[in-house]
Residue, then its C-alpha position, 0 to 999 in steps of 0.5 A: m636815358s633819352r634826351t627828353a628824360r634827362a631834360r625833365l630831370h634837370r628842368p628847374r622847378q616852377r617858382v611861386f610866390v605866396f603873399d600873406s596879408e602884410a605883403l598884400s597890404k604893403a603892395v596896396q600901400g605902394d611899398r616899392e619892394m612888393a610892387a616890384l615883385i608883383k610887376t616882375a613876377p609875371r615876366l619871369d613866369i612866377p605866379i603869385v598866390t594867396s588865400a581868399l581869407t588872406t584877402l579879407e584880412a588885408w582889405d581895409p575899407r578905410e582906404a577907399s582911395r586905394q580901391a583901384l590899386w587894390n583891384w589891380t593888385l588882386s588882378r595879378i594874384r591867383v586867389v585860392h579858395t578854402d576847400d576841404q583839402v586846404i582845411a585838412m592840411a591847415r588842421d594838420m599843420l596846426k596840430t603838428a606845430g602845437l598851435h590852435g585858435h583864431k590867432y593862427a587860423i588864417d596863417a594856417i590856411l595860407a601855409a596850407v596853400a603854400g604847402q599844396e603848391a610845394a606838394q605839386g612840385a613848385e618852389a614856393t616862397v611865402f612873403t610874410s610879416d610873421t616868420d616865426d609862426m609861418n616857419q612853425l606851420l611849415a616845418g617839414h614842408s619844402v617852403r621858403v619863408e621871407k620877411v616883409 
């Protein structure tokens, strides 16, 4: 086996952080842990992603004074739009977990985003306040779930 082939086999997987609405909200509210992740991740070449629907869930129009921080936070996060592939994967995850309805819809979309990242070879970690539902949705997928 060539040196290049061996290097590919031993190359560490790309890490990616996936933020749910609580992780986004905490970042905008100045939570030190979330702010540190957002500041440190780019230096470590770790992208942060979320779903477009998650940004809508996290946005609070009553916090107009934090609009600049909201814009700064989103400028450092790749927002994944909901397409047919994401929807299909989310439906499969809901079916497998035995869940349905609006209570789980946005979580399922975010889980599908994380699942897609993992399917592309990334070491994905979801930062969420709802570890129980997220673990159910991600059962069978190589995605870590961390409590925020």
